[in-house]
C-alpha positions in Angstrom: 41.6 132.8 122.2 44.6 130.4 122.1 45.7 127.9 119.5 46.2 124.9 121.7 42.7 124.7 123.0 39.8 123.2 120.9 36.4 122.0 121.6 34.8 119.6 119.4 31.3 118.6 119.3 30.0 114.6 118.0 27.4 112.6 119.0 29.6 109.6 119.1 32.6 109.4 119.8 35.2 106.6 121.6 34.3 103.9 122.5 31.6 103.8 119.9 32.1 101.3 116.8 30.5 103.8 114.0 32.4 104.4 111.1 32.2 108.5 112.4 33.4 107.4 116.0 36.0 105.7 114.3 37.5 108.1 112.4 37.1 111.1 114.7 38.8 109.4 117.3 41.7 108.5 115.2 42.5 112.1 114.2 42.3 113.7 117.2 44.4 111.0 119.1 47.2 111.8 116.1 46.5 115.8 116.8 46.6 116.0 120.5 50.5 115.6 120.5 52.6 118.6 120.8 50.3 120.3 123.3 47.5 120.7 121.6 44.1 120.4 124.4 41.5 118.7 122.9 38.3 118.7 124.4 35.2 116.2 123.1 31.5 116.8 124.1 29.8 113.5 123.1 27.1 111.4 123.9 26.8 108.1 125.4 27.7 105.0 123.5 26.5 101.5 124.2 27.3 99.9 127.4 30.8 98.2 127.3 31.0 95.5 129.5 27.9 95.9 130.9 28.3 99.2 131.9 28.0 102.8 130.3 31.3 104.6 130.0 31.9 107.5 132.7 30.4 111.0 132.1 33.7 112.1 132.7 36.2 110.0 130.5 39.7 110.7 129.0 41.5 109.8 126.1 45.9 110.0 126.5 46.8 112.9 127.7 45.6 115.3 125.1 42.0 114.5 124.8 38.8 115.2 127.5 36.1 113.9 127.2 32.4 115.0 128.5 29.9 112.6 127.8 26.3 114.9 127.6 22.9 113.1 127.7 21.3 110.6 129.6 22.7 106.6 129.3 20.0 104.3 127.4 20.2 101.7 124.3 18.8 104.9 122.0 18.9 102.3 119.1 15.8 100.4 120.1 13.3 102.9 119.0 12.8 106.2 117.7 11.3 107.3 120.7 14.2 106.8 122.8 16.4 107.9 119.6 14.5 111.6 119.6 15.0 111.3 123.5 18.8 110.7 123.1 19.1 113.7 120.5 17.1 116.2 122.4 18.8 115.4 126.2 22.3 115.4 124.1 21.9 118.6 122.6 20.6 120.3 126.5 23.5 118.9 128.1 26.0 119.9 125.6 24.4 123.3 125.9 25.4 123.1 129.3 28.6 121.9 129.1 29.8 124.5 126.1 28.4 127.4 128.3 31.1 125.6 130.5 33.5 126.0 128.2 32.5 129.5 127.1 35.8 131.1 128.0 37.8 128.5 125.8 38.9 128.0 122.1 36.8 128.0 118.9 34.1 124.8 118.5 34.2 122.2 115.8 31.1 120.8 115.0 30.2 117.8 112.8 26.9 117.5 111.5 25.8 114.5 113.7 23.1 115.2 115.1 22.1 116.7 111.5 20.8 119.6 112.6 24.1 120.4 114.2 25.1 123.9 112.1 21.9 125.3 113.1 22.6 124.8 116.9 26.3 126.3 116.9 24.4 129.4 114.9 21.8 129.7 117.6 24.7 129.6 120.3 27.0 131.7 118.9 23.8 134.6 119.4 24.7 133.5 123.0 27.8 132.5 124.3 30.1 130.4 121.7 32.1 133.1 120.2 33.4 131.0 116.6 32.4 127.6 115.0 33.6 125.4 112.5 31.2 122.6 110.7 32.7 119.9 109.2 30.0 118.6 106.8 29.5 114.3 106.5 26.3 114.5 105.4 23.6 117.7 104.0 20.4 117.7 105.5 17.8 118.1 104.5 19.2 117.9 101.1 19.5 114.0 101.7 15.8 113.1 103.0 14.9 115.5 99.8 17.1 113.0 97.5 16.0 109.9 98.7 11.9 111.2 98.7 11.5 111.6 102.7 11.1 115.2 102.5 9.3 117.5 100.3 11.6 120.0 98.0 9.6 122.8 99.0 7.9 121.3 102.1 7.7 123.5 105.0 10.2 121.9 107.1 12.2 121.7 103.9 12.4 125.6 103.9 12.5 126.0 107.8 16.0 123.9 107.7 17.6 125.1 104.4 17.0 128.9 106.0 18.6 127.6 109.3 21.3 126.5 107.4 22.4 129.2 105.1 22.4 131.5 108.1 24.9 128.7 110.0 26.8 128.0 107.1 27.7 131.4 106.2 28.5 132.3 109.9 30.9 130.0 110.5 34.3 130.6 110.3 35.5 127.8 108.3 33.0 125.2 106.6 34.9 121.7 105.6 33.5 119.3 103.1 34.6 115.6 102.4 34.2 115.7 98.3 34.2 118.3 95.9 30.7 118.1 95.1 30.0 118.7 98.5 31.5 121.9 98.5 29.6 123.1 95.0 26.3 122.6 96.9 27.3 124.3 99.5 28.6 127.4 97.5 25.4 127.2 95.0 23.0 126.3 97.8 23.7 128.1 101.1 25.8 130.9 99.5 29.2 130.0 101.1 32.3 132.0 99.6 34.7 129.3 98.1 37.4 131.1 100.1 36.0 129.9 103.2 35.0 125.9 102.3 37.8 123.4 103.4 37.9 120.2 101.0 38.8 117.6 103.4 38.3 114.2 102.0 38.2 111.4 104.4 40.6 109.0 105.4 40.8 104.9 105.8 40.2 103.8 109.2 43.4 101.4 108.8 46.5 101.8 108.1 48.0 99.3 105.5 51.8 99.0 104.5 50.6 96.7 101.5 47.7 95.4 99.7 47.3 91.9 100.7 45.9 89.1 97.5 42.4 88.4 97.8 43.6 84.8 97.9 45.6 85.5 101.0 42.5 87.1 103.1 42.2 84.7 106.5 38.5 85.5 105.2 38.2 83.8 102.2 39.6 80.6 103.5 37.0 80.4 106.1 34.3 81.1 103.7 35.5 78.6 101.5 35.7 81.2 98.5 38.8 80.0 97.3 39.2 79.9 92.9 36.1 82.4 93.2 36.0 85.7 91.4 34.5 88.0 94.8 32.5 90.9 94.0 32.0 92.4 98.2 30.0 95.5 99.5 31.2 96.3 102.6 30.1 99.1 105.4 26.6 100.7 105.9 23.2 99.6 104.2 21.5 102.7 104.9 19.3 105.4 103.0 21.7 106.7 100.8 22.6 103.0 99.5 21.0 100.9 97.0 21.4 97.5 98.1 18.3 95.9 96.4 19.8 96.8 92.9 23.4 94.4 93.9 20.6 91.4 94.6 18.9 91.8 91.5 22.3 91.6 89.7 23.3 88.7 91.6 20.4 86.7 90.7 20.4 87.4 87.3 24.0 86.0 87.6 23.9 82.6 89.3 24.4 80.6 86.0 28.3 82.3 86.2 29.3 79.7 89.2 32.9 81.5 90.0 31.0 84.9 90.5 29.9 85.3 94.6 28.6 88.5 96.4 29.8 88.8 99.8 28.2 91.7 101.8 29.3 92.6 104.8 27.3 95.5 107.4 24.3 96.3 108.4 21.5 99.4 108.4 17.8 99.9 107.2 18.0 98.4 104.0 19.8 95.6 104.8 16.8 93.4 106.2 14.3 93.7 103.0 17.4 93.5 100.6 18.3 90.1 102.5 14.9 88.8 102.7 14.7 89.9 98.9 17.9 87.2 98.3 16.2 84.4 100.1 13.6 84.5 97.9 15.3 84.7 95.2 17.2 82.0 97.0 20.6 82.9 96.0 23.4 80.6 96.5 26.1 83.5 94.9 25.9 85.7 98.0 27.1 85.2 101.4 25.5 87.8 104.4 28.0 88.9 107.3 27.4 91.2 109.9 30.0 94.1 110.3 34.2 93.2 111.0 35.7 94.1 114.2 38.0 97.3 113.5 40.7 95.1 113.8 39.6 92.5 111.1 39.0 95.2 108.8 42.2 94.6 106.8 41.5 91.5 106.1 37.7 91.7 105.4 38.3 93.8 103.0 40.9 91.8 101.1 38.6 89.3 100.7 37.6 90.3 97.3 38.8 91.0 93.9 36.3 93.4 93.5 34.8 96.4 95.8 31.3 97.6 95.1 30.3 101.4 96.2 26.7 102.5 96.1 25.4 106.4 96.2 21.3 106.5 95.2 20.9 108.8 92.2 19.9 112.4 93.5 22.0 112.5 96.3 25.4 113.9 94.5 27.0 116.5 96.8 25.1 114.9 100.2 27.6 112.6 101.4 30.7 110.9 100.4 30.8 107.0 101.0 33.8 106.6 103.5 34.2 103.1 102.6 35.7 104.3 99.2 39.0 105.2 101.5 39.2 101.4 102.9 38.5 100.0 99.7 41.5 102.1 98.5 43.4 101.1 101.3 43.3 97.5 100.9 44.4 97.9 96.8 40.9 96.6 95.6 39.3 97.3 92.1 36.4 99.8 92.6 33.1 99.2 91.1 31.0 102.5 91.6 27.1 103.0 91.4 27.2 106.8 91.9 25.8 109.8 90.3 28.2 111.6 88.0 30.4 113.8 89.4 30.2 112.4 93.0 33.4 112.5 95.0 33.5 108.6 94.3 33.1 108.9 90.7 35.7 112.0 90.1 38.3 109.9 92.1 38.2 106.5 91.0 38.0 108.9 87.2 41.3 110.2 88.6 42.9 107.5 89.8 42.1 104.7 86.8 41.1 102.1 89.8 38.1 101.4 89.3 35.1 101.9 86.9 31.4 104.3 87.8 28.2 103.0 86.8 24.4 104.7 87.0 23.0 104.0 90.2 20.2 101.7 89.8 20.7 100.4 86.9 20.8 96.9 87.2 21.7 95.3 83.3 24.9 98.0 83.7 25.8 96.7 87.2 25.8 92.7 85.9 27.6 93.7 82.6 30.1 95.5 84.3 30.7 92.2 86.9 30.8 90.1 83.6 33.3 91.9 81.7 35.7 92.9 85.0 36.0 89.4 85.7 36.8 88.2 82.5 39.8 90.8 82.4 41.6 90.2 86.0 45.1 91.5 84.9 43.0 95.0 84.3 41.3 94.6 88.0 44.7 93.8 89.3 46.1 97.0 87.7 42.8 98.8 89.0 43.9 97.8 92.7 47.6 98.9 92.5 46.2 102.4 91.3 43.8 102.2 94.4 46.9 101.6 96.8 49.0 104.1 95.3 46.3 106.6 95.5 45.6 105.6 98.8 49.4 106.2 100.1 49.6 109.6 98.4 46.4 111.6 99.4 44.2 109.4 101.9 46.1 108.0 104.9 45.3 108.9 108.0 49.2 111.4 108.0 47.5 112.9 105.1 44.1 113.8 106.7 46.1 115.4 109.7 48.2 118.2 108.2 45.3 119.1 106.5 43.4 120.1 109.7 46.8 121.4 111.5 47.0 123.8 108.5 43.1 124.8 108.6 43.1 124.9 112.3 46.6 126.6 112.6 44.7 129.4 110.2 42.0 129.8 112.8 44.4 130.2 115.7 45.6 133.1 113.9 41.9 134.8 113.9 41.7 135.1 109.9 38.1 133.9 109.5 38.9 134.1 105.5 41.8 132.0 106.0 44.2 133.6 103.6 41.5 132.8 100.6 41.8 129.2 100.6 39.8 127.5 98.4 37.7 124.2 97.5 40.8 122.2 96.6 41.0 120.3 93.1 43.2 117.4 93.1 
């Protein structure tokens, strides 16, 4: 194995617009200099200018892209999505076999069962691999009631995860709560778990005041206290509670809710807002990456939602964009979750119980009435971003981890879950 060759396996990558793709693309771009050669095995993204991207591609001088599977619009139905998964796994298996003499493989949980797949391949031709856990399955599906805690499929999946994670050279987690779950549920020694928090999808030299955001003027929201939710509205998130809170705050005309993004839970929540005839809530789609700094700046208070029962399962990456935009955080997350830890440590916001509409209403009212405190929280958020959550910080952490891997020390000299 040579330290200058890395094979990365992730179903979404450049030019895909999903957050996983954007963050991983920026990370690998930053790491591909200095002679490091990276090969990314990914799936086909949506069409760009009417055509699918090529099977073989490059991103700069140091990143080779190999697309596996079939080029279809897989988001149109569950059948297409399942076909896309299966074809991607089959094609990626072939690509990994072709690259079997290369260095170690680095995989992420996209698709969700990637750890088990890599463990199975390690029995044949994948010599060493690492896993970065972005979401932990089946724990997430169990947490939201989509799978039974002691069902047969759940037991099989957990047994496979245990084998896969214990066999990995290293397991990278995005949150300290995730690290604890991996130790307690899957028995992975702490010496082989690395805490690598996410980073912002954009770089910010300074925080832009809400009143100077271009979106604020375009939407005619000047003079309002803007409470914003921006990002994925998926299974892990409680969007309807935000709508119900907005309904209870309608008489407070100075408060306005701005909802940016999309996901499987948006349609039902937006329908509820329409039924309630809310005039204090604006809905917009995902914003282009180049506009993200401005759109995230278009608020005074930024919301994060993580449903109860999901502690340790995932870390909402929207936190780091909020920190980079210098905004106070109002987090509806389980106690002890990574977001809760960051908010408490950095004094950059407030955490409340998931699903508690009355507590959400009270928190918004109290913070709106104390604008100096909200501004101070935003300043603390931006300082935390500059110190800990930039892309440069992430690159340095990955360089440290991969340098340990390069010398072949599986336990990395006792590199524990970091406590910052």
